N, C-alpha and C positions, 0 to 999 in steps of 0.2 A: 504493500500498502504507499510507505512509504516514496519507493522508485518511482509510483505514477507520480507524485505529488511533486516530482524533482523534477522530474520530464514534460508535467504542463505549466510549470515554472517557467521551466529553457524553452519554450514551444512561444509562450508568451512572450519572452524579453526579446525574440527572433523575430512574431508577425510584431513589436510593436519598433522597432530595429527595422525592417519592411518597413513597412509605412511611413517611420520616417525617413526612407530615403528616398520614397516616389513623389512626396510631398514637391510640386511646382513651384521653381526658384520663385519666381512673382507671388507669390504667395507670402513665405520667408521674409520678405522683404519689403513686406510690407510697416508703416511707422510703429500699428499697434502690438505686430508682432511681435519686433525688435524692444520694445516693451515691457513686455509682458516675460520673454525671453532674457530680461535684465534684471527683473526682480522676484521672478522664482523661485531664483536660489538661496534668495535673499528673504525670503516670505517661509521656502521650507525651513534653513535653518535655524533659524527664530522660532517656529514652531518646536521644530527639535527639541532646541537649551529649554526652551516651556516645560511641553511634557515632562524634560530630564531630572529638572531644578522642582517640579513644584508637584509632581505627583510619584505616589508610589501603588502599584496596581490600580484600587480603582477609587483611590480618597486620592487629597488631596493634604499634601504636607509641605511640612514649614520648618527641614532643620537645617543642620549646615552647613546645605547646599546651597541657599539663600543668603547666608552675607559671603558666602566663596563667590560663588555673581556677584556681586554687590561690590565685591574687593576687586573683583576679573575687567570691571565696570570701570572703573574707578582707573585703574591700570591701563586698561586700553584708552580712556580721556586724556590720557598723557602720553602718548606711544608711545607707551613698553614695549618693547622685544617681545612678540611672542610667548615666546619659550618662560620669559618670568611670569606674562599672563598666567602661564599658566603655573608656573610656579609659585604664585600669590597668592589664586585661590586654593591649592592642594593644601598648601602653611593655613592658610585660612583655617580652610573647613576639620584639619589635623587639633589647631589650636585650640579650637572651639568644643573637640567634640573630647581633647584630654584632660581642659579644665572640666569639664562636666557641663557647658555651658548651652549644648548643642546633643540633639539624638543621632 
């Protein structure tokens, strides 16, 4: 049963790639399509960050991830290199959990 799911997923990916390759160029060059394509990754990544930060299973959770995200946001505001942003967020979450201020 698992292999059927894997094969169905592979077929779906192939079909999506095929459909994307047969779209005429004049459609892809429209201003509206270009704007959507530019904003789509930003919205998807924002949604992923929101879900991973504020949700556990089916519940809303406010734990050490929230202040870690806030610290990362401040670091990004000051144009800190990405690896330092990740370290600042990790250290913030670890310190809050270590001192018992968050779960």
